[in-house]
N, C-alpha and C positions, 0 to 999 in steps of 0.2 A: 105448179104444185111444189110444195116445199121438199118432198122426197126427191123430186127430179133435181132440184138444186143441190141437195145433199149428195146425190149420185155424181153430179157434175163436179162438186168439190172433191169428192173422193178420187176422181180420175185426173185431177189437175195437180200441179205442183204447188205446195203450200209454202208460204202464206199466199192467199189469193184475195184480191180486192174487188169489191162490187160498188158501182157508182150509180146505178139506176135506183130510183126510189122504191120500186116494187121489189127489187132484189134485196135492198137493205132491210125492208120489212120482213122478208122471208128469212134473212139471216138472224134478225131479232127473234123470230119464232123458233128457229133451230137452237139458238142460244138459250132461250127461255125453257125449252124442253130438255136442255142438257145434252144435246147431240153434238155440239161444236163448242170450241173455245174461240171467241171472236171479240174484236174491238168494234163496238158499235157506237157511233157518235150520239151524244145527247142532243135533243132538239135545241135550236138556237133561241127559242123563247120558252124557258122552263116553266113559266107560270101557265101558259096556255098549252104546253106540250105540243107546240107546233114549230114549223120552220123546216127548211130544207137541209137535210143532212148531206155532208159532202161525200163520204165513203164509209164502207164497212169492210173490215179486214178479218178473214177467217184464218186463225193460226193453226188449229188442229181439229181433228175429229176425235171425239171421246170414244171410250169403249162401248158406251151405250149407243152412240151413233153407228158404230161398226156393227153392233148386234141388229139394229134396225135395218141397216142396209142388207144384212144377210137374210133377214126375214122377207124383204121385198124382192130380193133377187132369187129366191127359192121358188120353184125348182128351176135349175139352170137348164136351158134348152141344149141338148146335145145332138150331134148328128146321129142318124140311124146306125145301128151296129153293122149292118151289111156294108156300109161304106168303109169301115175300118178293116174289114177282112181282106187278106191278100187273095188274089185269084188262085184257085187250085190248078195245079198242072196234072193233067190226066195222062197216064202212060198206058201203052198197050199191054195186055196180059202176056206174060212170057210163056212160050210153048216149051214146057219142060216139066220134070217132076217137081211137085210142090212139097214143101216141108210140112210135116204134121203139125197141128196146132200145139201151142206150148203145154197145154194140159196133158195131151197124149205123150209128149216127150218126157215129161216128169214121171208119168206112171210107168213108162217103159224102162226108165232108169232104175226105179225101185224094184222091179221084178227080177 
């Protein structure tokens, strides 16, 4: 799929070259859609539009290409929240006088 190739291009160091015929055709599609800036060879026989191209080179991903990547990568899978929490350390209750709650302390100060 072409979007997989675009994702592969986004994760690699640019410029990147492709030599297989099917990859070159996908780069042509990405270039025609305006998602990448690429150098794509013309066919060796321009009248018949046929021939084997040697390589295609992707120079950059356009802003439209980055937007499309953002659409296909959304939503990002995140680990469950419980894995991010630190374990709670439980302490034993102290045997002694307990302090009054903060609301009671403030009311006793005002009187």
